[in-house]
C-alpha positions, 0 to 999 in steps of 0.5 A: 162690048165688041157688039156695041163698038161694031154697031157704032162703026157700022152706023158711022160707015153707013152715014159716011161719018169719018170722025168720031170724037169721044170725050171725058166728063169727070163725074158725069154719071153722078148727076143723072136722075132717070129713076132707080132702075135706069140709073142702075143700068146706066152706071154699070155701062163700061164707058171707060172701055170705049174711050181711048187712053190719055196721051202721055 
């Protein structure tokens, strides 16, 4: 996961992007229809580890 986040940060710096917004869309992985193999790979991605915790 660190490699992916590092690459994302490098890209943001290169493009001089100062703000990164990460949203959460409940059940968004349920409606993807990209084919059996792609769906299996997509659903296994740990997107929850990238998003910040909810405010208290």
